[in-house]
C-alpha positions as a printed Julia matrix, in Angstrom:
52×3 Matrix{Float64}:
 59.5   110.38  101.45
 61.91  110.12  104.36
 65.35  111.72  104.42
 68.07  109.76  106.13
 71.81  110.05  106.57
 74.12  107.49  105.01
 77.81  106.88  105.73
 79.7   107.2   102.43
 83.23  107.03  103.77
 84.56  106.33  107.27
 87.38  108.88  107.42
 87.87  108.37  111.17
 88.38  112.11  111.63
 89.09  113.48  115.07
 87.12  116.68  114.36
 85.72  116.63  110.82
 83.84  119.79  109.84
 83.05  122.35  107.15
 81.7   120.14  104.35
 81.69  121.81  100.92
 80.27  120.29   97.73
 82.14  121.1    94.5
 79.33  120.63   91.98
 81.59  121.34   88.98
 83.89  118.4    89.73
 81.7   116.14   91.89
 83.89  116.23   95.0
 82.89  116.61   98.65
 85.55  118.47  100.68
 85.87  118.79  104.46
 88.56  119.48  107.04
 89.8   117.59  110.07
 90.86  120.48  112.27
 92.67  118.41  114.9
 94.73  116.38  112.4
 95.27  119.46  110.17
 94.1   117.73  106.96
 91.8   118.58  104.09
 89.89  115.59  102.75
 87.95  115.03   99.57
 85.62  112.29   98.38
 84.16  111.53   94.95
 80.89  109.78   95.89
 80.37  108.39   92.37
 83.61  106.39   92.39
 84.39  106.2    96.11
 87.78  107.79   95.47
 89.26  109.66   98.45
 92.29  111.86   99.1
 93.69  113.68  102.12
 96.34  116.38  102.28
 99.29  115.64  104.53
């Protein structure tokens, strides 16, 4: 078995970091420090949101 990375969502972050998986709700959270936003992605549906 080979592990490999896969792009799920092209957020075009300037400096995306700090990924955190919310297993209770199925969301992946991360921050874009430069743009001062918190992002989240639901991999199952492809739904995304970003704070402004």
